[in-house]
ROLUM-87016 format. One record per residue (C-alpha): residue in one letter; x, y, z. Coordinates in steps of 0.05 Angstrom, whole numbers, padded with zeros to 5 digits, always signed. Each point is the difference from the previous one (the first is absolute). Example, Ala and Ser with C-alpha at 12.3 -4.5 7.8 and 13.67 -1.06 7.14 Angstrom:
2
A+00246-00090+00156
S+00027+00069-00013
***
This chain:
414
X-01118+00856+01167
X+00071+00029+00001
X+00054-00043-00030
X+00047-00032+00051
X+00074+00014+00003
X+00046-00054+00027
X+00044+00015+00060
X+00061-00008-00045
X-00026+00049-00052
X-00022+00048+00053
X+00070+00002+00030
X+00030+00012-00070
X-00047+00058-00011
X+00014+00031+00067
X+00075-00003-00011
X-00009+00033-00069
X-00044+00054+00031
X+00056+00015+00050
X+00049+00005-00057
X-00044+00047-00039
X-00010+00045+00060
X+00075+00001+00013
X+00013+00022-00072
X-00056+00052+00004
X+00029+00031+00063
X+00072+00000-00024
X+00036+00067-00009
X+00012-00016-00073
X-00074-00010-00014
X-00019+00063+00038
X+00050+00038-00042
X-00031-00028-00064
X-00068+00023+00024
X+00027+00070+00015
X+00028+00003-00070
X-00067-00022-00031
X-00037+00056+00035
X+00050+00051-00026
X+00000-00031-00069
X-00076+00001-00008
X+00000+00073+00020
X+00051+00013-00056
X+00052+00019+00052
X+00039-00065-00003
X+00073-00010+00016
X+00009-00054-00053
X-00040-00040-00051
X-00040-00059+00027
X+00003-00070-00029
X-00049-00058+00001
X+00008-00068-00033
X-00071-00025-00005
X+00000-00074+00017
X-00072-00020-00013
X+00009-00024-00072
X+00058-00047+00018
X-00019-00016+00072
X-00007-00074-00017
X+00076-00002-00006
X+00009+00035+00067
X-00054-00015+00052
X-00017-00075-00004
X+00071-00023+00013
X+00000+00042+00064
X-00064-00030+00026
X+00000-00051+00057
X-00073-00004+00019
X-00037-00063-00020
X-00074+00019+00004
X-00031+00038-00058
X-00030+00055+00043
X+00063+00009+00040
X+00040+00005-00065
X-00044+00056-00024
X+00015+00040+00063
X+00074-00019-00006
X+00001+00025-00072
X-00024+00069+00021
X+00050+00006+00057
X+00057-00023-00045
X-00019+00050-00054
X+00005+00056+00051
X+00075-00007+00011
X+00029-00044-00056
X+00017+00061-00043
X+00040+00027+00058
X+00038-00066+00009
X+00009-00020-00072
X+00006+00064-00041
X+00016+00057+00049
X-00046+00048-00037
X-00043+00054+00032
X-00064-00040+00012
X-00017+00015+00073
X-00014-00055+00050
X-00068+00014+00032
X-00012-00008+00075
X-00066-00035-00009
X-00035-00058-00036
X-00047+00028-00053
X-00071-00022-00014
X-00046+00031-00052
X-00073+00015-00009
X-00037-00047-00047
X-00032+00047-00051
X+00000+00011-00075
X-00036+00038-00055
X-00023-00043-00058
X+00005+00047-00060
X-00067+00008-00037
X-00026-00059+00040
X+00027-00048-00052
X+00038-00064+00018
X+00050-00012-00056
X+00022-00072-00012
X+00075-00009+00000
X+00041-00056-00031
X+00069-00014+00029
X+00062-00032-00030
X+00042-00046+00043
X+00073+00018+00008
X+00055-00053-00002
X+00007+00001+00075
X-00074-00017+00009
X-00024+00070+00017
X-00046+00046-00039
X+00034+00049-00046
X-00034+00027-00063
X-00075+00012-00003
X-00054+00027-00046
X-00070+00027+00010
X-00063-00024-00035
X-00026+00068-00020
X-00075+00011+00008
X-00001+00062-00045
X+00011-00010-00074
X-00020+00071-00020
X-00009+00056+00051
X-00059+00033-00036
X-00039-00065-00010
X+00016-00028+00069
X-00002+00063+00042
X-00057-00028+00041
X+00054-00045+00033
X+00028+00064+00031
X-00038+00002+00066
X+00013+00029+00069
X+00059-00032+00035
X-00012-00048+00057
X+00029+00011+00069
X+00021-00062+00039
X+00021+00009+00072
X+00009-00050+00055
X-00001+00038+00066
X+00031-00039+00057
X+00047-00042-00043
X+00060+00042+00018
X-00018-00004+00074
X-00006-00076-00003
X+00068-00006-00033
X+00029+00049+00050
X-00027-00041+00058
X+00027-00065-00029
X+00071+00027-00010
X-00002+00039+00065
X-00011-00065+00038
X+00065-00028-00029
X+00048+00060+00001
X-00038+00060+00026
X+00038+00004+00066
X+00064+00007-00041
X-00019+00036-00064
X-00062+00044-00004
X-00052-00020-00052
X-00027+00060-00037
X-00054+00012-00053
X+00031+00042-00055
X-00016+00029-00069
X+00046+00009-00059
X-00005+00060-00046
X-00068-00004-00035
X+00013-00022-00071
X-00047+00010-00059
X+00012-00024-00071
X-00059+00026-00042
X+00027-00017-00069
X+00020-00070+00023
X-00071-00009+00025
X-00025+00019-00069
X+00048-00046-00037
X-00021-00059+00043
X-00068+00007-00033
X+00020+00010-00072
X+00074-00010-00013
X+00051+00048-00027
X-00021-00002-00073
X-00073+00015+00013
X+00018+00054+00051
X+00042+00036-00052
X-00055-00008-00052
X-00049+00030+00049
X+00046+00059+00013
X-00002+00014-00075
X-00073-00015-00015
X-00037+00013+00066
X+00044+00045+00042
X-00061+00028+00036
X-00019-00070+00024
X+00070-00013+00026
X-00001+00066+00037
X-00070-00016+00027
X+00021-00069+00025
X+00063+00027+00034
X-00038+00057+00032
X-00051-00049+00028
X+00056-00043+00026
X+00033+00060+00034
X-00066+00017+00034
X-00006-00072+00023
X+00070+00001+00031
X-00015+00066+00035
X-00065-00028+00028
X+00038-00062+00022
X+00051+00044+00036
X-00056+00034+00038
X-00027-00069+00020
X+00068-00022+00026
X+00007+00065+00037
X-00068-00007+00033
X+00015-00072+00020
X+00069+00020+00027
X+00034-00048-00047
X+00054+00049-00023
X+00062+00002+00043
X+00058+00050+00002
X+00050+00000-00057
X+00052+00042+00034
X+00057-00047+00018
X+00025-00069-00022
X-00062-00019-00041
X+00012-00020-00072
X-00006+00055-00051
X-00015-00023-00070
X+00044-00012-00041
X+00055-00028+00044
X+00009+00055+00051
X-00021+00019+00071
X-00047+00051+00029
X+00042+00037+00051
X-00025+00071+00007
X-00018+00053+00051
X-00044+00038-00050
X-00063-00043+00005
X-00053+00001+00054
X+00000-00061+00046
X-00065+00017+00035
X-00054-00053+00008
X-00040-00018-00040
X+00050+00004-00057
X-00023+00037-00062
X+00024-00009-00071
X+00021+00073+00002
X+00050-00019+00055
X+00027-00060-00038
X+00047-00019-00057
X-00033-00020-00065
X+00029-00032-00062
X-00022+00002-00073
X+00031-00027-00063
X-00019-00013-00073
X+00053-00043-00030
X-00051-00029-00047
X-00005+00065-00039
X+00071-00001-00028
X-00011+00020-00072
X-00058+00047+00016
X+00018+00071-00020
X+00010+00052+00055
X-00058+00040-00029
X-00048-00060+00002
X+00023-00018+00070
X-00010+00071+00024
X-00069+00006-00031
X-00031-00069+00010
X+00036-00035+00057
X+00029+00055+00044
X-00065+00031+00025
X-00017-00063+00040
X+00072-00006+00024
X+00000+00073+00023
X-00064-00011+00038
X+00029-00061+00036
X+00067+00032+00015
X-00034+00059+00034
X-00029-00047+00052
X+00067-00014+00033
X+00049+00038+00042
X+00062-00024-00037
X+00005-00037-00066
X+00047-00050-00032
X-00008-00010-00075
X+00024-00050-00052
X+00025-00070-00011
X+00031-00020-00067
X-00028+00056-00043
X+00047+00055-00026
X-00028+00058+00041
X+00039+00053-00038
X-00053-00004-00054
X-00057+00025+00045
X+00040+00043+00048
X-00013+00068-00030
X-00073-00011-00017
X-00023-00038+00062
X+00047-00018+00057
X+00034+00067+00008
X-00067+00029+00022
X-00008-00046+00061
X+00018+00041+00062
X+00002-00063+00044
X+00046-00042-00044
X+00060-00022+00041
X+00028-00063-00034
X+00005-00011-00074
X+00020-00067-00030
X+00058+00007-00050
X-00005-00067-00036
X+00053-00031-00046
X-00039+00027-00059
X-00003+00071+00026
X+00045+00055-00025
X+00042+00012+00062
X+00031+00064-00025
X-00066+00033-00014
X-00028-00019+00067
X+00063+00021+00036
X-00009+00069-00030
X-00073+00002+00019
X+00009-00024+00072
X+00065+00036+00016
X-00010+00045+00060
X-00073-00023+00012
X-00030-00038+00058
X-00015-00060-00046
X+00043-00061+00009
X+00035-00029-00061
X-00019-00073+00015
X+00044-00039-00047
X-00015-00072-00020
X+00063-00028-00033
X-00003-00053-00054
X-00010-00068+00032
X+00045-00033-00052
X+00065+00012+00037
X-00021-00039+00061
X-00054-00046-00028
X+00032-00026-00065
X+00060-00047+00001
X+00040-00028+00057
X+00056+00052+00001
X-00008+00074+00017
X+00032+00044-00052
X+00026+00052+00049
X+00028+00048-00051
X-00064+00003-00040
X-00043+00007+00062
X+00045+00055+00027
X-00009+00038-00065
X-00076-00009+00005
X-00002+00027+00071
X+00048+00057-00016
X-00046+00023-00056
X-00056+00005+00051
X+00042+00037+00050
X+00021+00050-00052
X-00071+00009-00027
X-00028+00009+00071
X+00053+00050+00023
X-00036+00053+00041
X-00060-00046+00011
X-00020-00042+00060
X+00020-00068-00026
X-00028-00068+00022
X+00014-00067-00032
X-00046-00060+00004
X+00019-00062-00038
X-00064-00035-00021
X-00022-00056-00047
X+00058-00047+00012
X-00029-00070-00005
X+00063-00038+00015
X+00068+00014+00030
X+00022-00071-00019
X+00000-00016+00074
X+00061+00044+00008
X-00010+00046+00060
X+00072+00024-00003
X-00013+00027-00070
X-00061+00038+00025
X+00038+00028+00059
X+00057+00022-00046
X-00053+00033-00044
X-00022+00044+00057
X+00073+00015+00018
X+00014+00025-00070
X-00060+00047+00002
X+00026+00029+00066
X+00071+00007-00027
X-00023+00036-00064
X-00045+00047+00039
X+00056+00016+00049
X+00052+00011-00054
X-00041+00039-00051
X-00056+00037+00036
***
């Protein structure tokens, strides 16, 4: 039975849907979308900026909510997230002209459910966590490495679409969408055995690590074929989210139906292997990553890892790499030299300390931080996504000023 929505909550949602559609159809939003298409083709007119709100959304969204029912509030949350960046921060996150719903599907790596323990944060939410590792030694416990399980729930997206469509569908279209397909093979391994044992295995049983990662890559590829056959992949060519913290706008991918992985954006990262030598990464880990990357039309790579360490040996060889994460721990100057004049986007992730630590924004220090990036990325297609900010101390004005400073430094020093 579908949950009921009160008349009051329904009216609130309908008014919000009208607001979202108005923003989406505004000249300013259409101009932002035009700029994204050019930017992702490495023909941009200026750098693009996104302040990712998800990690501090509890300071932003709940106070804007007016619905009373739990189910109505979940719909309200999604609508508010669609345009709050535009209202609060004036960054380049586009406002979509639809309400998104998603397929219910997942791959369970190696078919192993890993128990997780969470720590409670002071505000009552869940913050830190740890896994209870089932593998103590990869050689002795290799039998735990089995074929991954595929869990799909056909029809769930359609049921959600019908539910929301009944409330706001005559105002705002409800659309089933996909994000870029993200795969984290080394994270999947570390969930089973932890960092220490993973590094020990790289030293003592490198062939077993390579074997496990290769099996996992094959599982993901088989899973992609399953999703293709069941028509559960959807185009990633416009405002869909592109991991990490970007958007998929492109005219270079095939939008034909059914959607294939080869016509989609993919994302890989391996932030867990910081400390692994480039040689070991290239020999043991990269073969499975190369196999996976070849499945997609365009690739985004990286999260927090310093990608300059594996650029020459691995990433420089990917013909479909379009966005590369330049994390706070990455050597910006090296990557500026490597990416200058290429069709690979210098996707900078500034340090979160300037916005997320303390109540006052040190404008001079932050300007210097951004200016260093602008100088390093001169001649590159530059994009800035601010991620991993867990609090703005409830100060939206500070966050908006943060975005303004980035714009000013880009305009003055590009």
